[in-house]
Each structure stands twice: as structure tokens, then as C-alpha cells.
C-alpha positions, 0 to 999 in steps of 0.5 A: 500500500505504501509503495502504491501511495508513493507511486501515486504521489510521484505521478501527481507531482509529475502531472503538476510539473507538466501542467506547470510547464505548459502553463509557463509556456503558454504565459511566455507565448502570450507575452513573447509570441509576437517577438518570436514570430517577428524576429528579424532572423526569420527569413520569411520576414527578412532578406539580408537582415532588412525587414521587408514583410510589413504592409504599407504606411500612407499619409492621410491622403493616401501618399505612400510613405513606406511599402514592401516592393519586390522583397525590399522595404522602400520609401517615398520618392521625395527626400524632403518627405522621407526626412520630415516623417522619419521619426513617425515612420521609424526605421526597420532596425528599431533604433527609432523605437517609437516609430510606426515600423517598430511600435506597430510591428505586430500590426504591420506584419499581420501577426495574430496571437491565434493564427500567428502569421497566417495573413502574411502567408496568405497575402504575402505582406502584413496589414496597412497603416494609414496615418493622420499626417499630411506629408506635404505639410511635414515637408514644408515644416522640414524646409522651414526648420532649415537644418536647425534642431528642434520640433514642429508639430500641428494637430486638429484640436477638434479631432485629435489628428496630428497633421504635422510632426517633424523632429530634427536632426534627422536623416534620409532613410535611403542614405543613412549615415554610418553608425561610426559617423553617428557615434562620432557626432562631430559638432553635435550634428546628430544629437538625439538623432533617434529621438522623436522630439515631439514625444521625448523632448523636454524643454524649458518653456520660457514665456510660453508657460505664461499661458499656464500662469495666466490661467492660474491668475484668472482662477485665483485673483478675483480683482485681476481686471483692476490690477496694474503694474509698473515695470522698470525693467527689473523687480526683486522678490525675496532677494532674487532679481527678475529682469525684463529686456525692456522697461514696459511702464504701467500695464494692466493684465492683458498688456502684461501678457502681450508685452510678456513682462517678466516682472509683472508675471513674477509679481503675480506669481508671488501673489497667488503663490506656489500652491495655486500655480502647482494646482493649475499646472496639474489641471493642465496635465503636468507630471503626466505621461500620455499614450502615443499609439504604442509608445508614451510621451515623457512627462512635463516637469513642474515641481515647486516643492523645494522652491523659495519665493524667488524661485516660484517667481521665476517659475511663473515666468517659465524658467526655474526647473520647469520642462515641457514636452511638445506633445503635452504643449499641444494638449494645452493649446487644444484645451484653450482652443476647445473651451477647456477640453483637450482632445489628445493628439494621435497619429495612427488613423487606422489599420487595414488588412490586405483585403481592405477590412478595417481592423482598428480605427482610432478614437479620440480621447478628451480630457476636461481640464479648465472651465470654459470661462478661463479658456475663453479669457485665455483665448481672447488674450492670445488672439489680441497678442497676435493682433497687437504684437506679432501681426495677423499678416503672418497668419492671413485668414487664420484668426491666430491666437499665440504666444512666443517664448525665449527660454534661457538654458545656460550661460553663454548658450543661445536660448531655445525659441518657441512659438505656440498657438492655434487658429480660431478659424472654424475651417482650420481648427489647428494648434501648432508647437514650434521649438528651435533649439538655441534659436534665440528670440521666439519672434525671430526664429520660431514665429516664422516657422509657425507662420509658414507651416500654418499657412500651408495647413490652411491651404491644405484644409481649404 
């Protein structure tokens, strides 16, 4: 009896081990099946190490951006287009990890956890992906950057569709520099080459942050319509000097915004305090990562926990330790333009099987952030800022609302140049972010880029 019991126990243990092994294998398959199936070593997916079995990638107008032809992965005929969409399309080696060709490899190869790569075997290629991008607008943005480092992004704040996303530096995917050249990176030519600055970039915002500070002042200072301030070119808060490039004289709140007066905004920030400003920053999505297809953005940084009064004053101006992600800034603009509701940007419109069946279609996500009254007051101030400061001639017919920024980054280094804004024309509900790294004044570097791109967007949508 004892021998029988022992043998039964051994059998049960063996059964448990086998079942445990099968369970572990099933778990590993569920987690890694797609990776195993789409390894570049698989000859039915690759040829000479190049990923060639993926489906087509097109822009919103059906323009081919990447496709498989004669067992080769080929790209758009225009170098301007290829460079401009590089960080969205990505490469086949996975260096640009957030690019569609890496982040959406499963969809592009047609992999299914149940049927594996059956559709690839059946059709000879994977699924197609349609993007929200307009490749002509992207090429225009690439030209406008003119080789300078930075980012240009524009999106429809009603639908969430990203129409333009250009990150620089970039390269022509048909003629990629050698890895040795990239690693040498002479004169910093390839700094952050594989980084999509739209989602991975973090920049000191400069005066563009005054949009957030303005919202916080509106929310927390009931008598702001009666407020006045005299700027003499500098002010001192708790022993810390805040400076302006000009002596702006006596101003009301709206004039302080239009003149982008650091001294006035430092005084207002000191008055409302760091808790109020932090609360507003969180309402706008600071410290939050956003989903970008199958990738995530870096979170914008705003932390006044250890800040003294002078630090808080500089934070209200857009300096201190604050860092802003360009994708996040698009959502800030969309929130102001859209009555306090931010429609989150996305770039993949749909995934379609080779036989034309839509497998996945994008749906917009909306976040309610601030009240409509606060948003509309901001919108009015940003509109008057363009009318009275930058000039409507830069944005003909767009009813543009905007703000420049000149962000100090280090002693002896030219500041980053910003322009952020949106069109109030209902026929062109588009917001734009431009950052020219070390470009100098926002009005001299980023503003002309925004003007060129927004006028092209208007023409494209008309």
C-alpha cells in the first residue's frame, strides 16, 4: 500500500510539473509570441537582415510613405518627405523605437496571437497603416526648420489628428549615415538623432508657460481686471532679481501678457503663490505621461516643492526647473482652443488588412481640464497678442491666437525659441508647437516657422 501511495504521489507531482510547464509556456507565448514570430532572423520576414514583410504606411491622403516592393522595404520618392516623417515612420532596425515600423510591428506584419502569421502567408505582406499626417505639410515644416534642431508639430484640436510632426536632426532613410559617423557626432550634428522630439523632448518653456500662469491668475485673483503694474525693467522678490529686456511702464493684465513682462508675471506669481500655480499646472496635465499609439510621451516637469519665493517667481515666468514636452504643449493649446477640453493628439488613423477590412480605427480621447470661462479669457488674450504684437499678416485668414517664448538654458548658450498657438478659424481648427533649439528670440526664429507651416495647413484644409 505504501509503495502504491508513493507511486501515486510521484505521478501527481509529475502531472503538476507538466501542467506547470505548459502553463509557463503558454504565459511566455502570450507575452513573447509576437517577438518570436517577428524576429528579424526569420527569413520569411527578412532578406539580408532588412525587414521587408510589413504592409504599407500612407499619409492621410493616401501618399505612400513606406511599402514592401519586390522583397525590399522602400520609401517615398521625395527626400524632403522621407526626412520630415522619419521619426513617425521609424526605421526597420528599431533604433527609432517609437516609430510606426517598430511600435506597430505586430500590426504591420499581420501577426495574430491565434493564427500567428497566417495573413502574411496568405497575402504575402502584413496589414496597412494609414496615418493622420499630411506629408506635404511635414515637408514644408522640414524646409522651414532649415537644418536647425528642434520640433514642429500641428494637430486638429477638434479631432485629435496630428497633421504635422517633424523632429530634427534627422536623416534620409535611403542614405543613412554610418553608425561610426553617428557615434562620432562631430559638432553635435546628430544629437538625439533617434529621438522623436515631439514625444521625448523636454524643454524649458520660457514665456510660453505664461499661458499656464495666466490661467492660474484668472482662477485665483478675483480683482485681476483692476490690477496694474509698473515695470522698470527689473523687480526683486525675496532677494532674487527678475529682469525684463525692456522697461514696459504701467500695464494692466492683458498688456502684461502681450508685452510678456517678466516682472509683472513674477509679481503675480508671488501673489497667488506656489500652491495655486502647482494646482493649475496639474489641471493642465503636468507630471503626466500620455499614450502615443504604442509608445508614451515623457512627462512635463513642474515641481515647486523645494522652491523659495524667488524661485516660484521665476517659475511663473517659465524658467526655474520647469520642462515641457511638445506633445503635452499641444494638449494645452487644444484645451484653450476647445473651451477647456483637450482632445489628445494621435497619429495612427487606422489599420487595414490586405483585403481592405478595417481592423482598428482610432478614437479620440478628451480630457476636461479648465472651465470654459478661463479658456475663453485665455483665448481672447492670445488672439489680441497676435493682433497687437506679432501681426495677423503672418497668419492671413487664420484668426491666430499665440504666444512666443525665449527660454534661457545656460550661460553663454543661445536660448531655445518657441512659438505656440492655434487658429480660431472654424475651417482650420489647428494648434501648432514650434521649438528651435538655441534659436534665440521666439519672434525671430520660431514665429516664422509657425507662420509658414500654418499657412500651408490652411491651404491644405481649404
